[in-house]
C-alpha positions as CSV (number, residue, x, y, z in Angstrom):
1,X,0.2,-0.3,-0.1
2,X,1.1,3.6,-0.7
3,X,2.7,5.4,2.0
4,X,1.1,8.7,2.8
5,X,3.6,11.7,2.7
6,X,1.9,15.0,2.6
7,X,0.9,16.0,6.4
8,X,-0.1,19.4,7.4
9,X,-0.3,20.4,11.3
10,X,-2.9,23.1,12.3
11,X,-1.4,25.7,14.6
12,X,2.2,25.4,15.9
13,X,2.2,25.7,19.5
14,X,3.4,23.8,22.2
15,X,1.5,20.5,21.2
16,X,2.0,21.4,17.4
17,X,5.8,21.5,18.0
18,X,5.4,18.2,19.7
19,X,3.6,16.6,16.8
20,X,5.9,17.8,14.2
21,X,9.2,16.7,16.0
22,X,7.3,12.9,16.3
23,X,6.1,13.0,12.7
24,X,9.7,14.2,11.6
25,X,11.3,11.3,13.3
26,X,8.5,8.6,12.5
27,X,8.2,9.6,8.9
28,X,11.5,11.2,8.0
29,X,10.3,11.7,3.8
30,X,7.0,12.8,4.7
31,X,6.5,16.3,3.0
32,X,4.9,18.2,6.2
33,X,3.6,21.8,6.3
34,X,2.5,24.1,8.9
35,X,-1.0,26.0,8.4
36,X,-1.4,29.5,10.3
37,X,-2.8,32.6,9.8
38,X,0.4,34.1,12.0
39,X,3.1,35.1,10.0
40,X,6.4,33.4,10.3
41,X,10.0,34.8,9.4
42,X,11.0,31.9,8.6
43,X,9.9,28.0,8.2
44,X,10.1,26.3,11.3
45,X,13.0,23.4,11.9
46,X,11.6,20.2,10.7
47,X,8.6,21.3,8.2
48,X,8.7,21.6,4.4
49,X,7.1,24.9,4.2
50,X,4.5,27.2,5.4
51,X,0.6,27.4,4.2
52,X,-1.4,30.5,5.6
53,X,-4.9,30.2,3.4
54,X,-7.3,27.8,2.4
55,X,-7.0,28.0,-1.4
56,X,-3.3,26.8,-0.3
57,X,-4.6,23.7,1.5
58,X,-6.3,23.0,-1.7
59,X,-3.2,23.0,-3.8
60,X,-1.2,20.7,-1.4
61,X,-4.0,18.5,-0.8
62,X,-2.7,17.0,2.9
63,X,-3.4,13.2,3.3
64,X,-3.1,13.6,7.2
65,X,-4.0,16.9,9.2
66,X,-2.9,17.4,12.6
67,X,-5.1,19.9,14.1
68,X,-3.6,21.8,17.2
69,X,-5.0,24.9,17.2
70,X,-7.1,26.2,19.8
71,X,-10.3,23.8,20.1
72,X,-12.8,26.8,19.4
73,X,-11.6,26.9,15.9
74,X,-11.4,22.8,15.4
75,X,-14.8,22.8,14.0
76,X,-14.4,25.1,11.1
77,X,-10.7,23.8,9.7
78,X,-11.9,20.3,10.2
79,X,-15.0,20.5,7.8
80,X,-12.6,22.5,5.3
81,X,-10.2,19.5,5.5
82,X,-13.2,16.7,5.3
83,X,-14.2,18.4,1.9
84,X,-10.2,17.1,0.8
85,X,-10.7,13.5,2.3
86,X,-8.1,14.4,4.8
87,X,-7.5,12.3,8.0
88,X,-7.8,14.0,11.0
89,X,-6.0,13.6,14.6
90,X,-7.1,16.3,16.3
91,X,-5.8,17.5,19.9
92,X,-8.2,17.2,22.9
93,X,-10.4,18.5,23.4
94,X,-13.1,17.7,20.3
95,X,-14.2,21.1,20.3
96,X,-14.9,23.7,22.8
97,X,-18.5,22.8,23.0
98,X,-21.2,20.3,21.9
99,X,-22.2,23.1,19.1
100,X,-22.0,21.6,15.6
101,X,-20.0,18.3,16.8
102,X,-22.5,15.5,15.4
103,X,-22.9,17.1,12.1
104,X,-19.0,16.8,12.0
105,X,-18.9,13.4,12.9
106,X,-21.4,12.4,10.2
107,X,-19.4,14.3,7.7
108,X,-16.1,12.3,8.6
109,X,-18.1,8.7,8.6
110,X,-19.5,9.7,5.0
111,X,-16.4,10.8,3.5
112,X,-14.9,7.3,5.1
113,X,-12.4,9.3,7.1
114,X,-10.2,8.3,10.1
115,X,-10.4,10.2,13.3
116,X,-8.4,10.3,16.1
117,X,-8.5,12.6,19.4
118,X,-5.8,13.1,20.8
119,X,-6.0,11.8,24.2
120,X,-2.7,10.8,24.6
121,X,-2.9,9.6,28.4
122,X,-4.5,6.5,27.4
123,X,-0.9,5.4,25.7
124,X,1.1,5.9,28.6
125,X,2.0,2.1,30.2
126,X,1.6,3.0,33.6
127,X,-1.8,4.2,32.9
128,X,-2.5,0.9,30.9
129,X,-1.0,-1.1,33.5
130,X,-3.6,0.5,36.5
131,X,-6.4,-0.3,33.9
132,X,-4.8,-4.0,33.9
133,X,-4.8,-4.4,37.3
134,X,-8.6,-2.7,37.9
135,X,-9.9,-5.1,35.4
136,X,-8.3,-8.1,37.2
137,X,-10.0,-6.9,40.4
138,X,-6.9,-6.8,42.4
139,X,-8.8,-4.4,45.1
140,X,-12.2,-6.2,45.3
141,X,-15.2,-4.6,45.4
142,X,-14.6,-1.0,44.4
143,X,-16.2,1.6,47.1
144,X,-15.2,4.9,45.1
145,X,-12.5,6.5,42.9
146,X,-10.3,9.5,43.8
147,X,-8.7,11.3,40.8
148,X,-6.5,14.6,41.4
149,X,-5.0,16.9,38.4
150,X,-3.2,19.9,38.7
151,X,-0.5,22.3,38.1
152,X,0.5,26.3,38.6
153,X,-0.6,27.9,35.3
154,X,2.5,30.2,35.1
155,X,5.0,27.4,35.5
156,X,2.8,25.3,32.8
157,X,4.8,26.5,29.6
158,X,7.9,28.6,30.9
159,X,8.2,30.0,27.3
160,X,4.9,31.4,26.9
161,X,3.0,34.2,29.0
162,X,0.4,32.3,30.3
163,X,-2.2,35.0,30.4
164,X,-2.4,34.9,26.6
165,X,-2.4,31.2,26.6
166,X,-5.2,29.1,25.7
167,X,-5.7,28.0,28.9
168,X,-6.5,30.9,30.0
169,X,-8.8,32.5,27.7
170,X,-12.4,31.1,27.3
171,X,-12.3,32.5,23.7
172,X,-10.0,30.2,22.8
173,X,-11.4,27.1,24.7
174,X,-8.9,27.5,28.2
175,X,-10.4,26.4,31.8
176,X,-9.6,23.6,33.5
177,X,-13.1,21.5,32.2
178,X,-11.5,21.2,28.6
179,X,-8.0,21.4,29.5
180,X,-7.6,18.5,31.7
181,X,-10.3,16.8,30.4
182,X,-8.0,13.5,29.9
183,X,-9.2,12.6,33.6
184,X,-12.8,12.5,32.2
185,X,-11.8,10.6,28.9
186,X,-9.3,7.9,30.9
187,X,-12.2,7.1,33.7
188,X,-14.5,6.2,31.1
189,X,-12.1,4.3,29.4
190,X,-11.4,2.2,32.8
191,X,-15.0,2.3,34.1
192,X,-17.5,2.9,31.0
193,X,-19.7,6.0,30.7
194,X,-20.5,8.4,33.8
195,X,-24.6,8.4,34.0
196,X,-24.7,11.5,36.2
197,X,-22.5,14.2,38.0
198,X,-22.7,16.8,40.6
199,X,-20.1,19.5,40.2
200,X,-18.7,23.2,41.3
201,X,-16.1,25.2,39.2
202,X,-15.1,28.6,39.2
203,X,-11.8,30.6,40.5
204,X,-10.1,30.0,43.6
205,X,-6.6,32.0,43.0
206,X,-5.8,35.8,41.6
207,X,-4.3,34.2,38.2
208,X,-5.5,36.9,35.4
209,X,-7.7,34.4,33.2
210,X,-11.4,34.7,32.4
211,X,-12.2,30.8,32.8
212,X,-12.6,28.5,35.7
213,X,-9.2,27.8,37.5
214,X,-10.2,24.6,39.9
215,X,-13.1,22.3,39.6
216,X,-14.4,19.6,42.0
217,X,-16.7,17.3,40.2
218,X,-18.4,14.0,41.6
219,X,-19.1,11.4,38.9
220,X,-21.2,8.1,38.7
221,X,-20.0,5.0,37.2
222,X,-23.2,2.3,37.2
223,X,-22.2,-1.2,38.5
224,X,-18.6,-2.0,37.4
225,X,-18.0,-5.2,38.7
226,X,-20.2,-4.4,42.1
227,X,-23.9,-4.3,42.3
228,X,-24.0,-0.6,43.1
229,X,-23.1,2.6,41.3
230,X,-19.2,3.8,42.1
231,X,-18.7,7.4,42.8
232,X,-15.7,8.9,41.6
233,X,-14.4,12.2,43.2
234,X,-12.2,14.5,40.7
235,X,-10.3,17.8,41.4
236,X,-9.0,19.7,38.8
237,X,-6.8,22.8,39.0
238,X,-4.8,25.2,37.4
239,X,-3.5,26.6,41.5
240,X,-1.2,24.3,43.0
241,X,2.8,24.4,43.3
242,X,3.2,20.8,43.8
243,X,2.3,19.1,40.3
244,X,0.1,16.5,40.4
245,X,-1.8,13.6,38.2
246,X,-3.0,10.4,39.4
247,X,-6.2,7.9,40.5
248,X,-6.6,6.2,43.2
249,X,-9.3,3.2,43.7
250,X,-10.2,2.1,47.0
251,X,-11.7,-1.5,47.0
252,X,-12.7,-3.7,50.0
253,X,-9.4,-6.1,49.5
254,X,-6.8,-2.6,49.3
255,X,-6.1,0.4,47.3
256,X,-4.5,0.8,43.9
257,X,-2.4,4.1,43.0
258,X,-1.6,6.0,39.8
259,X,0.8,8.2,40.0
260,X,1.5,9.9,36.4
261,X,4.1,11.8,37.6
262,X,6.6,9.5,38.2
263,X,5.0,6.3,36.3
264,X,4.2,4.2,39.4
265,X,1.5,1.7,40.0
266,X,1.7,0.8,44.0
267,X,-0.9,-1.5,45.6
268,X,-1.7,-1.1,49.5
269,X,-2.3,-4.4,51.1
270,X,-4.0,-4.2,54.3
271,X,-2.5,-7.7,55.4
272,X,0.9,-6.6,55.3
273,X,0.1,-2.8,56.0
274,X,2.2,-1.8,53.5
275,X,2.1,0.0,50.0
276,X,3.9,-2.3,47.0
277,X,5.6,-1.1,44.1
278,X,3.8,-2.9,41.1
279,X,4.9,-1.2,38.3
280,X,7.3,1.9,37.7
281,X,8.4,3.1,34.4
282,X,9.2,7.0,33.6
283,X,8.8,6.8,29.9
284,X,10.7,9.8,27.7
285,X,8.3,12.9,27.4
286,X,7.5,11.7,24.0
287,X,6.6,8.4,24.2
288,X,2.9,8.7,24.2
289,X,2.7,10.7,21.2
290,X,4.8,8.4,19.5
291,X,2.6,5.7,20.5
292,X,-0.4,7.4,19.8
293,X,0.7,8.6,15.9
294,X,2.0,4.9,15.0
295,X,-1.5,3.4,16.1
296,X,-3.2,6.3,14.1
297,X,-1.1,6.1,11.2
298,X,-1.3,2.0,11.1
299,X,-5.3,3.3,11.0
300,X,-5.1,5.5,8.2
301,X,-3.4,2.8,6.1
302,X,-5.4,0.3,7.1
303,X,-8.8,2.8,7.3
304,X,-9.4,0.7,10.5
305,X,-10.7,1.8,13.8
306,X,-8.8,3.9,15.9
307,X,-10.4,4.1,19.7
308,X,-9.7,7.4,20.5
309,X,-12.3,8.2,18.0
310,X,-14.6,11.2,17.9
311,X,-17.7,9.4,19.4
312,X,-15.6,8.9,22.8
313,X,-14.5,11.9,22.7
314,X,-18.2,13.8,22.2
315,X,-18.9,12.2,25.3
316,X,-16.4,13.7,27.1
317,X,-18.0,16.9,25.8
318,X,-21.1,15.8,27.1
319,X,-19.9,15.1,30.3
320,X,-18.6,18.3,30.2
321,X,-21.9,20.1,29.5
322,X,-23.8,18.0,32.4
323,X,-21.0,19.3,34.6
324,X,-21.7,22.9,33.8
325,X,-25.7,22.5,34.5
326,X,-24.6,20.9,37.7
327,X,-22.5,24.2,39.0
328,X,-25.3,26.6,37.2
329,X,-27.9,24.7,39.5
330,X,-26.3,25.1,42.7
331,X,-24.2,21.7,42.5
332,X,-27.4,19.8,41.4
333,X,-27.0,16.2,40.4
334,X,-26.9,16.4,36.2
335,X,-27.3,13.3,34.5
336,X,-25.3,12.8,31.4
337,X,-27.4,13.2,27.9
338,X,-25.3,11.1,25.6
339,X,-28.1,10.7,22.9
């Protein structure tokens, strides 16, 4: 089968640069061009050229596009690229809201294109091991889940003024719910679809942003290996100075803990009254992006299924919609409307 060679990267911020580095390493002979309406003084390293207009896209006719511009513009550019039969790797989240997403998915299907949403945490080996142990019922009947993610926003991207970043601006799709939606995605991957949420979101800091910097969420996952629903408590923030990302599953046999920072999975064995390290592997920073790209590229070549698809990402947006409704209604329980 003919190898694809023409690749377009839409937006070259910090994530776009990661994708460029990975693609150039994995497909060194590909023709990679950057689409951006912001002028560049020179062609970025590792790229073959620049594109600044829709007309140039039609001339280039890319086989694949990596959508790494702000999520508020994802729908617009994807609809254009679908017309050119371009397969899509879309940075998370799929969009900043549910609006027009269902129409986009139908267009992708009609054009018989592969679409992958870049929730790359699911390619981290320690999280995969964490999921495997839960599926093996290591902790027994699950009582509840405790999930935390947080980092001080000004320290997130040291070469960028945080006030101008996507994360800090509503009009670009910022805020913890969208920017840290990995947690909503991987919990659904492990435990299935949440059926209701209760939430508080807002600002707790003096950061110069116009979006929420903190979220406290409760989600209910129905009957995962248990006779009753499982509750997950999730905290997300842009304010803590000690960077945190991880998840604990508490059961009647013991507790299983995943730490994304050091790539470890630990089990608390009550019989020994101690923590045991079951897995530890701190991967290179781009490891998950490389694994993600390889799967996506293979799916494009084979026209096969990719598990990080647009349907799964759409469900994340539906959960976020329910979270916003709950927050608006004084933390009232809100059911997630998947249909």
